N, C-alpha and C positions, 0 to 999 in steps of 0.2 A: 423243602430243600431248594436252594437256588440253582440256576443254570450254571454248569461248570464248563469252562472253555480254557484249555491249556494251550496258549498260542505257540509256544516253542515246540511242544510235542506235535502239534498239527503241522507246523512247518517242516519238522524233521521227517514226519511220516510222508509228506508230499515229496520231499527230496528223495526218500528211499524208493517210492513208487517210480519217480522219474529215472533214477539211477538203474533200477532193475529193468525198466522198459527199454532204456537206451542200450544197456548191456545185451539185451536180447535182439536188438535191431528192429524194434517195433515202433512205429509212429504213434502219435497220440490218436490219430484217426483209426488206425488198426486196433488199438486197445479199446477205443470206444465201440467199434464194431463187435469185438469179442465179448464185451461186457454188457452191451445194450444201453450204454450211456451215450451222451452227446460228447463230442470232442471238447466242447467248452467245459463240461463238467470235469473231464479228465484233467484239463489244463488248470482249472481252479483248484482241484485236489492237489496237483503237483506244486502249485504256488502257495499252498497252505492257506487258501482263502476260505475254505469251507471245512466245517467239522463234520466229516462224513459218518454214515451209519455202519453198523457191523455188517449188514447185508451187502453194502457196497464194497466193504473191505473183502468180503468173501468172493464177490464177483471179480474184483481186481486180482485176487490171488488166482482164480481160475483163468482169467485172461492172460496173466503173466506166467501161467503154468508153474506155480510155486505153492508152497505151503503158506497158510495164513501167517504163521509165526515168523516167516522170513521177512514179511513186510514190517515187522516190529524189531528185528534184530539189527544191531549196529554193524555186524560183520566181524567184530572182535570177540571171538568166543571165549577169550581168557578174561575179559573184563567182568563178566557176570551181569552185565547191564544191557538193557535194550536201548532203544532210541534215547 
């Protein structure tokens, strides 16, 4: 099987992380400290530059104090679709 990379989904995921972080009044540096990542890695995730791992998604959810699934939801509960 070849490597799969869905650019639009990765970009949307990063935007969701940024939106949730900003809504909570958390800086990239604070999220980095909460997750054990570098601020640069948080920034690259938010810009959709890296295809991150499930373990990193789990740490982001903990750092943002949310459920993992919230990072994949569009916020429109009626649409039935995620990002």
